[in-house]
N, C-alpha and C positions, 0 to 999 in steps of 0.2 A: 504493500500500500504506500509506503514512504517513497518508493521509487516512482510510482505513478504520480504522486504529488509533485515530486521533483521535476518530472517531465512536463507537467502542466505549468509549473513555475517558469521553467526555461522558455517554453514557447510563448507563455503569456507575457513574460517580461519583454521578449523580443518584439512580439506583435504590438504590445502596448506602447513601447518606446517608439516604434516605427509610426504608429498612428499619432502619437503626440507631436511628431515632427511633420504632421500633415501628409504622411505617405499614403500612397494608393495601394491598397491590398491586392487589387486586381493585377497589378504589375508583377506581384510575387507568384501569381498562379500561372506557372509555366509547365504544363504537362509534359512537353517535349524534353525539358531539362530533367524532370524527374525520371522519365523513361531512360534517358541516356545514363544518368548517374546510378539509378537503382538497378537497371538491367546490367550495366557493366559491373557493379558491385556483386550482384548475384552470380554473374559469370565468373568473376575471379574466385569467388567462394567455391564454386563447383569445379573449377580447374585445379585448384590447389588442395582439395581435400576429398577423401572418400565419403560415400554417402552416410556412413555411420556417424562421422563427425558433424555433417550437416544436420542430421536428425538429432544429434546431441544438442546442437544449438537450439533447435525447436523445442526440445524437452526442457532445456535450461531456462529459457526466457520467462516462462510462466512462474518459475520459482523466484525469479527476481521480483516480479510483481506481487507475489504472495509474501515475500520476505523469508528469512531463514527459519527453518523449523527447529533449529537447535537453540531453544530457549532454556531459561532456568528450570521451568517445569519439566521440560523434556529430559534434561540431565538428571533431575531428581527422580523421575520415573525410571530412568535407566539404572540408577544406583539401587533403587528398590528391587528392580528385576534381578540385578546381579546378586544382591544379598539373598533374595529368596531362592534363586537358582543355586547359589553356593551352599546354602543351608540344606537344600533338598539333596544335592549331590553328595554331601558329606555322609548321608545315610545309605548310599548305594555302593555296590561293588562295581567293577569295571563293566560287567554285563548290563547292570542297571543303567549306568551312564550311557552306554551305547544305545540302549532302548529309548532313552529320552531324546537323544540327538537324532535318531533315525526318523522319528515322527514327532517333531516339535509341536505340531498342532494338537496332538493328543496329550501333550505333557500337562500335568496339573499346574505347572508354573507358567510356561509360555502361553497357554490358552487364556490367561488372565490379561495378556498384553496384545490386543489385536493390532495395534500400530506396529509393534515389533514384528509380528508374524507377517505383516504386509510388506515389510522392507526385506526383500529377498537377500540382499547382499549382507546386511548386518546379521541377519538370521544365520546365513551360511557361514559367516565369519566366526560366530560363536560356536555353532554346531560342528563345523569341520575341525576346529581346533580341539574341542572336547572329544570328538570322534578319534582324532589322532592320538590324543592322550590316553584314551581307553584301550588302545592297542598295547600299552604298557612298555613300549620299547623306545620311546622318545622322551628325552629329558626336558625339563621346563625351560631351560635356556635355549635349546634348539627350537622349541615351540614358539618362544618369544621372537626368535629370528624369523620364523615362518610368518608370524603375525605381522611383524614389521615389513616384511617383503610384500605381503598381501596388501597392506595399507598403502605402500608406495606404488604398487602397480595400479591399484584402484584410483589413487589420486592423480597419477599421470594420465589415465584414461579420461578422467573427468576434466583435466586441465586442457586437453587437446581442443575441445570446442571453444574454450575461452581464448586460446591462442589464435584460433582461426577467426573468431569474431574480432579480436584486436587487430589482426592483419587487415580485415575488411575496413575497420574504422580508419586505420592509417592510410588506406588507399583512397578514401573518399575525397580529401582535398585535391589530390591529383586528378581524380575523375571529374571533379568540379571544374578544374582548369581545362580538361578535355572538352567538356560541354561548353565552356566559355569560348574556347578557340573555335569550335564549330560555329558558335553564334557569331563570332567575328568574321569568319569566312562567309557566312550568309549575308552579314551586313555589308562586307566589301562588294559582294555581288549586287547589292541594291544601291550602290552609290549613284547619284544622279537622280534618284527618286525623291519623293516628298520628304522634307525634314522630319515630319512626324513619324513616318514609317521607319526611317533610319534610327531615330531616337528609340522607338519601341524595340527594334532588333538589338540595339546596344544594351538596353535595359535587360532584355531576355538573356543576353550573353553573360552579363554580370550576375544575374540571378543564379546561374549555374555554379559560379565560384562560391556565392553565398551559401547555397544549399549544401555543397560539398563540405565546407568548413563547419556549418551548423550541425549536420548529421554526424560528423566525426566527433566534435568536441561537446556537442550538446545532447546526443542521443546514443549512438552506437558505442562510443568509447566508454561512457559511464556505465552502460549496461554490461559491457565486458568486465569492467572493474568490479561491479557489484556481484556478478556471477563468480568471479574469482574469489571474492571474500566468502561467498556461500560455500564454495568448494573447500576453502581453508577451514571453515567452521566444521564441515563434515569430517575433515582430517583430524581435527581436535577431538571430535566426538569418538572416533575410532581409537584414538590414543587413550581415552578414558577407559573404554571397554578393554583394550589390550592390557593396561596396567592392572585392572581388577582381575582378569583371568590369570595373568602371570603370577601375581602374588598368591592367588588361591591355589594354583598348581604347585607353587613353591612350598605350600603347607601352612599359609597364614589362615587364621580364623576368618570366617566370612565377613564379619564387621570390620576387621583389620584390612582385608583385601579391598573392601569397598571404600575404606578411608583412603587407601593409596590411590584408588581410582578417582575419588573426589578431589584430591590434591592436583589432579591433572586437568580439572575443569577450568576454563578461562576465568580469571578473577572476577570479571563483571557478571558472570553467570553462575558462579559457584555457590551452592547452598552452604550454610554453616554446618558445622559438625552436629549441632543439636537438631537442626532441621533434618539432616540426613538420618541421624539415629532415630529420631521420633518417627519418621516416615517408614524406616525399615522395620522397627519394632511393631509399629501399628500394622504394617502389611503382613508380618509374620503371625501376629495374633489373629 
């Protein structure tokens, strides 16, 4: 929502200032310039990236408008889940742990957290790690390295659409110049005609440069930066889960393992120890 407000503010300020200077909005309505810039930008995106990255941009932009899902309440819910899961696993042998992770939807713990079950990657991140642990042949330090690698691979895959969108944003001023040059070429071909017609064509050419710069610094660039921050927040979330699992597998008590996880929550989103303990004990009860 905040991103949408920002977009409205950017375009509102530009249009408002333009109108205060007695500008004519109809001059800015140049469909041909939008076709040139927008079409060329889309073309560069398709030329430089596979379809999976293009689709990743489409999936990521709605997240920017909705805002990050990794809020304080989401972190607190995850800590509750980890505490309840660790407490439950303490009572099971290796075969019991394997049964839990094979069908998490039927687990008495996971079934209480539908949002967790709907996120296939974090669900598999936890279940695959515990499944490997249940084999009994992998140490907790090796599992920690596996989790770190998994997080790194996932973060790189989520960062690829951001880089592609940033590249498109960087290309927009240049594409605006291309549109402007084409407008100048058309203008030069109209020399000798009525001054009003020449003036209109010059204005249309300058609008191309204006649109390229505006879309770069006022829309596409900020969207890419916001999407990058959302990906970073997701990486921080996985680090919280990783720390909790690592210390649990190392032999720490469930509340201690969850405390290590809590310490990895970003400071502005981190619940206090009392909030965490109260929520965990209440959930266990």
